[in-house]
N, C-alpha and C positions, 0 to 999 in steps of 0.2 A: 359969611359964618357957614351959610347953608353951602358954599362950595366945599369950605374945608369938609362940611360934615359928610359930604357927598365922595369927597377924596378917603376921608376916613374908612367912611363905611366901604368904598370899594377897595380899597385897600384891605381891610379886614375881610371881605369878601375873598378877594384874591389870596391873600394869607390862609383863609380856611379851606380854598380850593387847591390850595400849592400843598397845605398839610394831609387834605386826603389825598391827592396826586402822590404825595411822599409814601402814605401808607399802604396806599394800593401798589406804588413802585416796590417797597418792603414787602410785601406780600408775595408780586411777582416774581421778585429777586430770590426771596426765600424756595419758591415755587421752583424755580430755574433751577436754583442750587443742589434742590431732593433733588429734581429729574436726571441733574448733570452726574449726581452721587448715585442714583438708582441705573443709569447709564454705564456708570464703572462699572458697579456691580454685575451688571447686564454682560457687560463686556467680558469682564474678568471669567465668569461662569460661561459664556460662548467659546472664550479661548481654551477654558478647562475642558469643557467639552468637545472643541476641535482637537485638543491633544491626545485625551481618551481616545476619542475616535480613530486618529492615526496610530497609536499604541496599539487597539483592535485591528485595524486594517494591517498593521505588520503582523501581528499575531497569527491572524487570518491568513496571510500570504505565507507565515513561516508554515503554519499546520499543513498549509495546500504544498508546500514544496516538499513539507516532511512525508504528506500522502502521497505525492507522486515520486517519492523515492521510494518508499513501501510498494507502489505499486510496481517500480521500476523492479525493485528486487523480486516481487512476486513474480514478476514475466519473467526473469531471469529462473529463478526458482522453477518454474512448472516447464520451461524450457530444457532446463537441465533434466527434471525430471522426464518428461518424455524421450530425451535422447538414452536416458537411464534404462527407461521401459522397451525402448526398440532394442538397447543393446542386450538386455533381459530376454526379450523375444527371437533377438538373433542365437543368443548361447542358446537357449531352449530348441530352437529349430537343430542349431548345429547338434546339441545332445541328441535328439530324438534321430537324427541322421546317423549318429556315432552311435547308438543303440540298435540302429535297425541293421548298419553295417555290422555290429557284434551278433546281431541274431544270424545274419548269412552266415560269416564266418563258422559260428556256432554249429550249425545246421551242416555246413560245408566242412567242418571238421568232424563231427558227427556221422554224417556220411562215411567219408574217408575210414572213421572207425571202424565203422560196419563194415566196410569192403575189406579194410585189412582184415578185421576176424573173419570175414568170409573167405579170404585168401587165406588165412592161419589154418582154420577148419580144413581148407580143400589142402592144404599141403599135410595138415596131419594126417586126414584119410590117406592120402599119397603115401606119407611115410608108412601109416600103417599098413597100407599095403603089399607095399616093399619090402615091409618086414616079415609079413605072412610068405612073400614069395621066396624073400632070401631063405626063411626058415623050411619051405617045402622043398626049395633046391637043395638046402641043405641034408635032409631028411633022405 
Protein backbone atom coordinates (compact mmCIF):
# COMPACT_ATOMS: atom_id res chain seq x y z
CA UNK A 1 0.00 0.00 0.00
CA UNK A 2 2.85 2.28 0.68
CA UNK A 3 4.13 1.35 -2.74
CA UNK A 4 0.82 2.35 -4.23
CA UNK A 5 0.88 5.57 -2.25
CA UNK A 6 4.39 6.32 -3.49
CA UNK A 7 3.34 5.49 -7.05
CA UNK A 8 0.23 7.70 -6.74
CA UNK A 9 2.34 10.41 -5.13
CA UNK A 10 4.91 10.05 -7.90
CA UNK A 11 2.15 10.21 -10.51
CA UNK A 12 0.61 13.26 -8.79
CA UNK A 13 3.98 15.02 -8.69
CA UNK A 14 4.63 14.03 -12.32
CA UNK A 15 1.16 15.26 -13.31
CA UNK A 16 1.73 18.54 -11.44
CA UNK A 17 5.10 18.86 -13.19
CA UNK A 18 3.42 18.16 -16.53
CA UNK A 19 0.76 20.79 -15.79
CA UNK A 20 3.47 23.32 -14.88
CA UNK A 21 5.45 22.36 -18.00
CA UNK A 22 2.27 22.64 -20.12
CA UNK A 23 1.60 26.08 -18.62
CA UNK A 24 5.19 27.15 -19.31
CA UNK A 25 4.89 25.69 -22.82
CA UNK A 26 1.64 27.60 -23.43
CA UNK A 27 3.25 30.84 -22.20
CA UNK A 28 6.32 30.26 -24.37
CA UNK A 29 4.10 29.40 -27.34
CA UNK A 30 2.01 32.56 -26.81
CA UNK A 31 5.19 34.63 -26.55
CA UNK A 32 6.56 32.95 -29.68
CA UNK A 33 3.33 33.70 -31.56
CA UNK A 34 3.46 37.28 -30.30
CA UNK A 35 7.08 37.59 -31.48
CA UNK A 36 6.14 36.07 -34.86
CA UNK A 37 3.30 38.57 -35.21
CA UNK A 38 5.64 41.41 -34.23
CA UNK A 39 8.22 40.07 -36.68
CA UNK A 40 5.55 40.04 -39.39
CA UNK A 41 4.60 43.64 -38.55
CA UNK A 42 8.24 44.68 -38.56
CA UNK A 43 8.85 42.84 -41.84
CA UNK A 44 5.88 44.68 -43.34
CA UNK A 45 7.20 48.00 -42.07
CA UNK A 46 10.69 47.20 -43.36
CA UNK A 47 9.25 46.26 -46.75
CA UNK A 48 7.21 49.48 -46.80
CA UNK A 49 10.28 51.52 -45.85
CA UNK A 50 12.34 49.77 -48.54
CA UNK A 51 9.66 50.56 -51.13
CA UNK A 52 9.55 54.18 -49.95
CA UNK A 53 13.34 54.29 -50.15
CA UNK A 54 13.25 52.93 -53.71
CA UNK A 55 10.62 55.51 -54.67
CA UNK A 56 12.71 58.29 -53.13
CA UNK A 57 15.81 57.00 -54.94
CA UNK A 58 13.87 56.99 -58.23
CA UNK A 59 12.58 60.51 -57.54
CA UNK A 60 16.10 61.63 -56.71
CA UNK A 61 17.48 59.99 -59.86
CA UNK A 62 14.72 61.66 -61.87
CA UNK A 63 15.50 65.01 -60.25
CA UNK A 64 19.21 64.54 -60.96
CA UNK A 65 18.45 63.66 -64.60
CA UNK A 66 16.18 66.68 -64.85
CA UNK A 67 18.87 68.86 -63.29
CA UNK A 68 21.47 67.47 -65.69
CA UNK A 69 19.10 68.22 -68.56
CA UNK A 70 18.57 71.73 -67.23
CA UNK A 71 22.31 72.20 -66.83
CA UNK A 72 22.85 70.93 -70.37
CA UNK A 73 20.19 73.31 -71.68
CA UNK A 74 21.79 76.16 -69.69
CA UNK A 75 25.19 75.29 -71.11
CA UNK A 76 23.77 75.22 -74.64
CA UNK A 77 22.01 78.53 -74.04
CA UNK A 78 25.24 80.03 -72.66
CA UNK A 79 27.10 78.83 -75.76
CA UNK A 80 24.42 80.36 -78.01
CA UNK A 81 24.64 83.61 -76.05
CA UNK A 82 28.43 83.65 -76.42
CA UNK A 83 28.09 83.00 -80.16
CA UNK A 84 25.54 85.82 -80.44
CA UNK A 85 27.80 88.13 -78.44
CA UNK A 86 30.65 87.33 -80.82
CA UNK A 87 28.37 87.99 -83.80
CA UNK A 88 27.27 91.29 -82.23
CA UNK A 89 30.89 92.24 -81.58
CA UNK A 90 31.84 91.32 -85.15
CA UNK A 91 28.88 93.32 -86.48
CA UNK A 92 29.80 96.24 -84.23
CA UNK A 93 33.39 96.13 -85.48
CA UNK A 94 32.13 95.98 -89.06
CA UNK A 95 29.80 98.93 -88.41
CA UNK A 96 32.73 100.89 -86.95
CA UNK A 97 34.81 100.07 -90.02
CA UNK A 98 31.96 101.08 -92.33
CA UNK A 99 31.44 104.33 -90.40
CA UNK A 100 35.16 104.99 -90.66
CA UNK A 101 35.06 104.29 -94.39
CA UNK A 102 32.00 106.54 -94.75
CA UNK A 103 33.81 109.30 -92.85
CA UNK A 104 36.83 108.86 -95.12
CA UNK A 105 34.56 109.00 -98.19
CA UNK A 106 32.81 112.10 -96.81
CA UNK A 107 36.15 113.79 -96.18
CA UNK A 108 37.32 112.85 -99.68
CA UNK A 109 34.05 114.09 -101.21
CA UNK A 110 34.27 117.31 -99.18
CA UNK A 111 37.81 117.78 -100.52
CA UNK A 112 36.63 117.09 -104.05
CA UNK A 113 33.76 119.56 -103.59
CA UNK A 114 36.17 122.19 -102.25
CA UNK A 115 38.54 121.54 -105.16
CA UNK A 116 35.61 121.73 -107.57
CA UNK A 117 34.43 125.00 -106.00
CA UNK A 118 37.97 126.28 -106.20
CA UNK A 119 38.19 125.33 -109.88
CA UNK A 120 34.77 126.86 -110.53
CA UNK A 121 35.95 130.05 -108.81
CA UNK A 122 39.12 130.03 -110.93
CA UNK A 123 37.10 129.43 -114.09
CA UNK A 124 34.69 132.24 -113.13
CA UNK A 125 37.63 134.52 -112.49
CA UNK A 126 39.13 133.57 -115.88
CA UNK A 127 35.72 134.00 -117.54
CA UNK A 128 35.33 137.46 -115.99
CA UNK A 129 38.81 138.37 -117.17
CA UNK A 130 37.99 137.13 -120.64
CA UNK A 131 34.74 139.10 -120.63
CA UNK A 132 36.61 142.24 -119.62
CA UNK A 133 39.18 141.62 -122.36
CA UNK A 134 36.39 141.04 -124.87
CA UNK A 135 34.67 144.25 -123.73
CA UNK A 136 37.96 146.17 -124.01
CA UNK A 137 38.61 144.64 -127.39
CA UNK A 138 35.16 145.69 -128.56
CA UNK A 139 35.64 149.28 -127.49
